[in-house]
C-alpha positions in Angstrom: 0.6 11.4 -32.1 1.9 10.7 -29.0 5.4 11.7 -27.9 8.0 8.7 -27.7 9.5 10.6 -25.5 9.8 9.6 -21.6 8.5 11.6 -18.8 10.4 11.3 -16.2 7.7 13.9 -13.6 5.6 10.6 -14.2 8.0 8.2 -13.5 9.4 9.7 -10.7 6.1 10.3 -9.3 5.1 6.7 -9.0 7.8 6.4 -6.8 6.3 8.9 -4.2 4.3 5.7 -2.7 7.0 3.4 -2.4 7.6 2.1 1.1 11.5 2.6 0.7 13.4 5.5 -1.1 14.3 6.3 -3.8 17.3 8.4 -4.9 17.4 10.0 -8.5 21.0 11.4 -9.0 20.9 15.0 -11.8 23.4 16.5 -13.3 23.7 20.0 -12.0 21.4 21.6 -8.7 19.5 23.2 -11.8 17.9 20.0 -12.8 17.8 18.4 -9.4 15.6 22.0 -8.4 13.7 21.6 -11.9 12.3 18.5 -11.4 11.6 18.6 -7.9 9.3 21.2 -8.7 7.9 19.6 -11.7 6.4 16.9 -9.5 5.6 18.8 -7.2 3.1 20.7 -9.2 1.7 17.8 -11.1 1.0 15.6 -8.1 0.6 18.4 -4.8 3.3 20.5 -2.9 3.1 18.2 0.1 4.8 15.1 -2.3 7.3 13.5 -0.4 9.8 14.8 -2.6 13.2 17.1 -1.9 16.4 18.0 -3.4 19.5 17.5 -1.6 22.2 20.3 -2.4 25.0 22.2 -1.3 22.4 25.4 -0.8 20.5 24.2 0.8 21.3 25.6 4.0 22.5 21.9 6.3 19.8 21.9 9.1 17.4 21.8 6.3 19.2 19.2 4.9 19.4 17.3 7.8 16.0 17.5 8.4 15.6 15.6 4.6 18.0 13.3 5.6 15.6 12.3 8.9 12.6 12.4 7.3 13.5 9.8 5.1 15.3 7.9 7.4 11.7 8.0 9.3 9.9 7.0 6.1 8.1 10.2 5.8 10.1 11.1 2.4 10.3 9.4 -0.7 12.0 10.7 -3.0 15.7 12.8 -2.5 17.3 14.6 -5.7 20.5 15.2 -5.5 22.8 16.8 -8.2 25.3 14.9 -6.4 26.1 15.0 -2.4 24.4 12.1 -1.5 27.8 10.3 -3.3 28.9 11.2 -0.3 27.6 8.1 1.9 25.0 9.9 4.5 22.5 7.5 6.0 19.2 8.4 4.6 17.5 5.2 5.4 16.4 2.0 3.2 16.6 2.9 -0.2 15.5 0.7 -2.8 16.3 2.3 -5.8 18.6 4.6 -7.7 18.3 6.8 -10.7 20.2 8.5 -13.0 18.5 11.4 -14.7 21.0 11.8 -17.6 24.2 9.8 -17.5 27.0 10.8 -15.0 30.7 12.6 -15.4 31.9 9.1 -14.9 31.9 6.0 -14.5 33.1 6.5 -10.6 30.1 8.8 -9.9 27.7 6.6 -11.5 29.3 3.5 -9.1 
């Protein structure tokens, strides 16, 4: 019998070919890293997806942001860092993987 659960890796993987950027907020840094690793495992190490959080060196975060603005990166997976108003280009979709802690974070 097929599983009734959603495959978040497959859903996020479908956004890799979009013209615009998708931001996938997660509840933790670990969840962000796990999701990126799972997508790259399934769709290839060169899949246009990256995590973005405080444990990533600033110069790499800046490179991720620039890649998104240039249209090279299609999915960014932060726990909360992008909710601070970082300019990453044209965002077409915002996904919350798990419920945010409060309404302010959701908004």
